[in-house]
N, C-alpha and C positions, 0 to 999 in steps of 0.2 A: 481550595487549589483546582482550575478546570481540567477535567481529564477528559478525552477525546474515543472514546469509544466506537466509532463508526465512520470510515472511509470510504466513497466510491472513486476511484481514480481511475481516467481515459489515459491509458498508459502505451505509446511506441516504442517496441522493439525488434531488434534484430530476431533474424529464426533461430537463431542459437545466440543464448543456450533455449532448451524446449520450454514448454508451457509447465511441465511438472519441475524440471532444474530449476525454473527461474519461478516458481511460488516457494518450494523447498528452502533456498535459498534465502529467499524474503522471511520466511518459518524461522529459520535459521538468526535471522538477526534480529526478529522480533518473537521471540520463543513462546509470549501466552498469546500470543492473535489467532484468531482464524483468518483464511487467504482463503480466496476464492481464486477461481483464474477464469476466464473467460474471452473466447475469442471473439470480436467481433468483426475485422476482415483481416484480408489478406494479400497482401502482393509479392512483388518477387524479391523483395530484399527485408522487407519489413512484415510485423504483422501491427494490430490496431488491439489493443487486448484492454479491459473492463477490469480489475482489479477493488474487489468488494475483503476490504479487513476491519475486523471485528476484534474486538479486546477492551478489557481492563483499562489501560491506559494509554494508546499506542502513542508513537513517537514519530509523525511527520520526518523530521529529518533525518532519524535513521533508515524509515523505508524510503524515500525521495535518493538518500546517498545510496542504499544496495542498488538501486532501478539504475541509477547513475552509472555505477560501477560494472554493470552486467550490459553498459549499451542503451539503455532505454532511455526515455524521455515523460515525465509527464505533463502531458498535453494540457489536463483542467481537473480540480476537485470538484465532480459531480456530486456527490453527495458528503454530509457532513453531520455527525450525532457528537453532540459535548453535554457533561454533565457538569452542573458547577459545584465547586465544593462550601464547606465550611472550615474555615479555620479558626480552631479553636482557640488561638493564644489572641488571636484579637479584638477579643470579649474584654 
């Protein structure tokens, strides 16, 4: 089984929720993940942020849905680290 260990996402989000609330809500949806939130650019209505997510098995669909629910959009996946698994039953 392949597992996603790290994602770096470029996200556009509204000013609210603020960065702390945004990161905490993401962490609630992915409790085994470490999330780093970095603001790259701010304009009148939005913020461009870089989310760095580390974990044992990151579920991108859960992260993406949570971002959308808070009014954000994933602009790009800038970095990915995955590890391949070994299915013992296939031998």
